[in-house]
C-alpha positions as CSV (number, residue, x, y, z in Angstrom):
1,X,-7.4,-31.4,60.0
2,X,-4.7,-32.4,57.5
3,X,-7.3,-33.7,55.1
4,X,-9.2,-30.4,55.1
5,X,-5.9,-28.4,54.4
6,X,-5.1,-30.8,51.5
7,X,-8.6,-30.5,50.2
8,X,-8.4,-26.6,50.3
9,X,-5.1,-26.5,48.5
10,X,-6.2,-28.9,45.8
11,X,-9.5,-26.9,45.4
12,X,-7.5,-23.7,45.1
13,X,-5.1,-25.3,42.5
14,X,-8.1,-26.6,40.5
15,X,-9.8,-23.2,40.6
16,X,-6.6,-21.6,39.4
17,X,-6.2,-24.1,36.5
18,X,-9.9,-23.5,35.5
19,X,-9.3,-19.8,35.5
20,X,-6.2,-20.2,33.4
21,X,-8.1,-22.4,31.0
22,X,-10.8,-19.8,30.5
23,X,-8.2,-17.0,30.0
24,X,-6.3,-19.1,27.4
25,X,-9.6,-20.0,25.6
26,X,-10.5,-16.3,25.4
27,X,-7.1,-15.3,24.2
28,X,-7.3,-18.1,21.5
29,X,-10.7,-16.8,20.4
30,X,-9.4,-13.2,20.1
31,X,-6.3,-14.2,18.2
32,X,-8.3,-16.4,15.8
33,X,-10.6,-13.4,15.1
34,X,-7.6,-11.2,14.4
35,X,-6.0,-13.8,12.2
36,X,-9.2,-14.2,10.2
37,X,-9.4,-10.4,9.7
38,X,-5.8,-10.3,8.5
39,X,-6.3,-13.2,6.2
40,X,-9.4,-11.6,4.7
41,X,-7.6,-8.4,4.1
42,X,-4.7,-10.2,2.5
43,X,-7.2,-11.9,0.2
44,X,-8.7,-8.6,-0.7
45,X,-5.3,-7.2,-1.5
46,X,-4.4,-10.1,-3.8
47,X,-7.7,-9.7,-5.6
48,X,-7.2,-6.0,-6.0
49,X,-3.7,-6.6,-7.4
50,X,-4.9,-9.2,-9.8
51,X,-7.7,-6.9,-11.0
52,X,-5.2,-4.1,-11.5
53,X,-2.8,-6.4,-13.4
54,X,-5.7,-7.4,-15.6
55,X,-6.5,-3.8,-16.3
56,X,-2.9,-3.1,-17.2
57,X,-2.9,-6.0,-19.7
58,X,-6.2,-4.7,-21.1
59,X,-4.7,-1.2,-21.5
60,X,-2.0,-2.6,-23.8
61,X,-4.6,-3.3,-26.5
62,X,-7.1,-0.6,-25.5
63,X,-5.5,2.8,-25.0
64,X,-8.6,4.6,-23.9
65,X,-8.3,3.2,-20.4
66,X,-4.8,4.5,-19.9
67,X,-6.0,7.9,-18.7
68,X,-7.9,6.2,-15.9
69,X,-5.0,3.9,-14.9
70,X,-2.2,6.5,-15.2
71,X,-2.6,7.9,-11.6
72,X,-2.5,4.3,-10.2
73,X,0.6,3.1,-11.9
74,X,3.5,3.2,-9.4
75,X,6.4,5.5,-10.3
76,X,9.9,4.0,-10.6
77,X,12.0,4.6,-7.6
78,X,14.8,7.2,-8.0
79,X,18.2,5.8,-7.0
């Protein structure tokens, strides 16, 4: 009788640990996907900023692009 009780307890503990392992694996997969999305968005923002900076440099020698870039240039903050 004692052996069956021990076996049942150990089987329950094993089942609980397997369930926790599955839950943690799913959470890890979800967080990895979210991190990848955030990293991709950050990369896009860096590329957009680099492109905009290149456009600003180009506008210093070619004034015809200034009318296009003017709405995009940030205004200085008023103190």
